C-alpha positions in Angstrom: -13.0 -16.1 -21.9 -9.4 -16.4 -20.8 -8.1 -19.9 -20.1 -4.8 -20.7 -18.7 -3.1 -24.1 -18.1 -2.3 -24.4 -14.4 1.3 -24.7 -13.4 2.6 -25.5 -9.9 4.9 -22.5 -9.6 2.4 -19.7 -9.7 3.7 -16.5 -8.1 0.5 -15.2 -6.4 -2.7 -17.1 -6.4 -4.7 -14.3 -4.8 -4.7 -12.3 -8.0 -6.1 -15.3 -9.9 -9.0 -16.1 -7.6 -12.2 -16.7 -9.5 -10.5 -16.8 -12.9 -11.1 -19.8 -15.3 -8.2 -22.2 -15.7 -7.6 -25.4 -17.6 -6.6 -28.3 -15.4 -5.1 -31.6 -16.4 -6.7 -34.4 -14.4 -5.1 -37.6 -13.2 -6.4 -39.6 -16.2 -4.9 -37.0 -18.6 -8.1 -35.2 -19.6 -8.1 -31.4 -19.7 -11.1 -29.7 -18.1 -11.9 -26.1 -17.2 -12.5 -24.9 -13.7 -12.0 -21.9 -11.4 -9.4 -20.9 -8.9 -10.7 -20.9 -5.3 -8.9 -19.9 -2.1 -9.5 -21.8 1.1 -8.3 -21.2 4.7 -7.5 -24.7 5.9 -7.1 -25.6 9.6 -4.1 -27.7 10.7 -6.2 -30.2 12.7 -4.0 -30.1 15.9 -6.0 -30.3 19.1 -5.9 -27.0 21.0 -4.4 -24.9 18.1 -5.4 -21.3 18.6 -3.7 -19.9 15.5 -5.7 -21.6 12.8 -5.9 -21.1 9.9 -2.2 -20.9 9.4 -2.2 -20.4 5.7 -4.5 -19.9 2.8 -4.3 -22.5 0.0 -5.4 -22.3 -3.7 -7.5 -25.0 -5.3 -8.9 -25.5 -8.8 -12.6 -26.5 -8.6 -14.1 -28.3 -11.6 -16.9 -30.7 -12.5 -16.9 -34.2 -13.8 -20.5 -35.0 -14.4 -22.4 -33.9 -11.3 -19.5 -34.3 -9.0 -17.4 -31.2 -8.0 -13.7 -32.0 -7.8 -10.8 -30.0 -6.4 -7.1 -30.0 -7.3 -4.5 -28.5 -5.0 -2.5 -25.7 -6.7 -0.4 -24.3 -3.9 -0.1 -21.8 -1.1 -1.7 -18.4 -1.7 0.9 -15.8 -0.7 
């Protein structure tokens, strides 16, 4: 298994989709998760161009709860 500590300035998240990463949570713990890409809508009423961008998130579990941490825009 290949683990990588996530950094904010990743060049291209698309090539890392589905790979395992190590994430530092808000309380300082390091957990393992996977990189997931999501197309997020802007939320404006009447917008016909959504989704505008695709964003990368790290998904991980704390107990039974699935958490997400924003990583950046997937270019």
